[in-house]
N, C-alpha and C positions, 0 to 999 in steps of 0.2 A: 379552304373549307375549315370552318371552325370546329374544333374538337368538342364533343358533347361533354358537359360537366356531369360528374356523378357525385354522390353523397354516401358516405359510410358512417354508421353510428356505432359506437363502442359503449357498452354498459360500464359505468363507473361505480356501480353498487359495491359498498364495502370499502371503497377507497377514500382516503383523506383528501378532500377536494382542494384544500389550500396547498397541501404538499404537491398535488398533481399540477395544479395551475402555476404555482409559484407566486412570489410577491408581485403584485400588479400584472398577473398573468404572464410573467416573463417566460415561463417554460413553453406556454402555448405560442407566444410571439416567436420564440426561437425556432420551434418546430415548423411554424408557417414560413419563416425565413429560409429554413434549410430545405424544405420539401416543395415549396411552391403552392401547397394546398392551403385552404383556409381552415383553421382549427378553432373551434369554439366549444366551451363548456356550457351545456344547456341542461339544467336539472341534473338527473342522474345518468346523463349520456354525454359523450364526447362526440361532437359532430365534425367530420372531416369531408371537405368538399373541394372539387376542382377537377382537373383532368385526370383521366384514369391512371396515368403513370404517377402523377404527383400524389394522388390519393393512396396508391399502393405503397409508395415510399413512406408516407406519413402514418399510415395505419399500423405498419409493422413496428415503428418506433413508439407510436401512441399506446399500443397494447402493452409494451414493456414498461412504459411509464406508469400505466394504470396498475400493473402487477407490483411494481415497487411501492406505489402509494397505498396499495392494499396491505402491504407488509409494514407500513409506517416507516419505510426507508426514505431518507432525504432525497429530494430530486431538485437539481439546479439546472440553469441553462447550460452549464458545462457538461452535466450528465446527459442532457438531451443531445448535445453535439457528439458526445462519445457514443451514445447509443446509435445515432444516425451514422457515424463513421463505421461502427461495427456492422451495421446492416449493409452498407455499401461494400464493405470488405468481403464478407462472406455470403450475403445474399440468401442465407438459409432460413432466416426467420426463426432460428433455433431458440432454445431456452435461454433466458437472460442469465448472466453471470451470477446474479443474486440467488439462483437456485442451486448454486454450488454450496461449499461449506459455509455454515453460519455460526458465528460465535456470539453467544449471549453473555453479556457481561453483568455479573451480579452487582447490585448497589448503585448503578448509574442508569438502569433501565435502558440499556442501549444494545442494539443488535448490530454486529459488524458483518458485512458480507462483501465478497469480491465485486468490484465495480466493473471489472473487465475479465474476459476469458483468461488472460495471462495471470491475473491476480488469483482467480479460482484454482488454476493449475499450481501456483506457488503454494497456496494453503494446503492443497492436496498432498504435495511433496513433503511439506513439513509434517503432516500426519503420518506419512508412510515411510520416512527415512530418519535415520539417526543424525545425520549431518546434512544440512541443506545450505548451498551457497547461492544467494540471490544477487545478480549483477545487473545493473541497469542505471539509467539516469535519474536525476532528482525528481521527486514528485510521483514516483510509481507506487509508493506504499510498501517499499521493501521493509523498512524498519517498523512502521506503524502496524502492519499485519503480523510481523514476527512478534512484537510486544503483545499484540492482542492474543496470539496463539499461546504465548507464555502465561499471560494472565488467566486465560481459559484453562490451561493445564494445571496451574496452581489451584484455581477454584475447584476443579474437579478431583483434586488431590492425586493427580497423576505424578507430580513432582512435589518436592518439599520446599523448593525455593526457586527464585529467578535471579540469574546473574547477568547483568548488562555491562558490557565493557566497550571501551572506545580507545583508540590510540590518542595520546595527548600531543597532537602535532599542530603547529600553527599553520593556518591556511594563508601563506603568502605574506604575512605581516608579523612583526614582532610585537608581542603583547607586553614586553618588558617585565619588570618585577611586580608580582601581584601580592598584595598584603594579606595577612591572615594565616590561619593554620593550613595544613596540607589539603584538607577538604575544600577550603575556600580558594586555594590556588587551582585545583583541578576542576571545580564546579562549572566554570565557563565552558570547558571542553565537553562536559557531560550533560549540559542543559537540554539538548534535543531529546535525550532519553527520558529526562524528568518530564518534559512536555508531552511525550507520548503517553506516559503513565497517567498524567493529569487528566487526559481525555478518557481514561478507562476505569479509574477507580476514585472513590470519594477521597478528598484530601486527608481526612483523619485515618483512613485505612492505609493510605500510602505511608503516612508518618509512622504508624504503628509497625507496618511491615519493614520499614527501613531500620527502626529502632531494634527490632527483634532479628534483623538480618535475614528475614524471609525474602526480602528483595534487597539486592546489593547492586550499587552502581559504582563502578570504579574504573580507573584507567587500566589499560591492557597490561601495563608493566606490573600491576599489583597481582596478577594471576600467577606469576612465577612460583613454582614449588608447591602448588596446590593440586588437590584431586577433587573435581566437581562431580559428586555423585548425587543422584536424586534431584537433579537440577535442569532447568530450562535455561540454556546459556546463549546469549546473543552477543556477537561481536559486530558493532556497527562501524561504518567508515573503514572497512577492512583494507581498502586500497592504500591506506597510510600505515599499515602494520608492515614491519620489515620481514624478510624471509625467516629470520631467527625467531622473531616474535610470533609469527604465524605457526611455525612448527611447535613452539612452546605452548601456544594456546590450544592447538588441536590435540596435543597429547595430555591435556588436562581432563579429557573426557572420562567420566567414571561410569559406574554401574547405574542403569536406569536414568540416563541423562540424554538430552537432545541439544545439539548445537545448530544455530542458525547464524550464518555469516553474510553480511550485507556490505556492498560496495559499489562504487562508480569508478570505472577505470579512466574516465575522462577528467577526474578530480584528484589526481595523485599529488600530494604536497610534499613528498619526499624529495631530497636533493637529486636522487637518480631514480628514474622510472623502473629500471630493472631491479631495484631493491624491494619493490612491492611484493609482499607475501601473497596478495590476492592474485597477482599475475602469475606467480610461481605455481600456486595450487591449481590454477586453471590449466596449466601445462601437465601436471603430474598426477592429479587425482581423478580425472574422468575415467569412468569404467570401474572404479572401486565400489564393490557391493556395499550398499548402505549409505552411500554418498550420492546426492543429487545436485545438479547444477540447474539453475533457472535463470533465463535471460529475459529482462524486460526491455521494452522499447518505448518510443514516444506515444504509441497508441495506449499504453498503460498509465499515462500521466493522469492524475486525478486532482491536481491543483488547478489553478486558473488556466484557461485555454491558452493563454499567451506562453506559459511554460512549455507546452508542446511545440509551439512555433519557434520558440528560442532554441530549444534543443535541436530541432531540425535544422535551423540556420547554422548553428555551431557545427553540426555533423557535416553539412554541405561545405562550409568553409574549410574544415579539416581535410575533406576529400578533394578540394579543388586544387 
């Protein structure tokens, strides 16, 4: 017996239709592929038709896509996949992660919101705790969201400066002698932090902030002997900080400061894994009031969909 086809229509009033549909309707094509329902944009309505089960699956995701497009949030096929997977996982049809914390960045007309429930929880912990340790695989937004929170705190004058630090550890290859002054030698290690800032502030504002040391980007070793007060401090790639470096860094915390530590335990480049300061604080700091740990997994990956599959494959191989 053939199942009766049903049609559901969703109002797209107020939504950016190009954002909703994607380039060459790529978002609608992806939702059709994932749900089995036919999805089409007709005037100011999104038409979803097919079997009752397929339509139910598609409508829940489509409504969240419309909500994002109304807020002028970018929507890509990878976002559609993530929304679909979220719906399959919890089946609650609950509020999208974008209804969590929102960061409005001045000067670039950009709003940053969490793309997954895990990211929303991470941003909430950054708001509520003095020290937050974000642990998880590449592409989950650990550093990007931390930098966004720091830029937001600076813009709102909650802190007077942002300090971004990274251990200068070679990732499995020798870079040899680098020419130039000290800054030129360490810049390759710090480039990902500059890249994150580039997405959140106009270039001239970044340059001015660097010159006035309102924003400081430096190797972790340069933190020794300092007290970081009235600052939003981020330690990136913390899995490559040694035990001694991590203790040194954490004890830099001054009055009215916040620290965010990010790291990936699967990418430790130190000669001995047990020397990782990130591994040590994971053992000794849970339960300390004012410190929060947050764990990301492959469902929080917001890069290309293949990154999620690659992370899953490596995790499976490690456990085999």
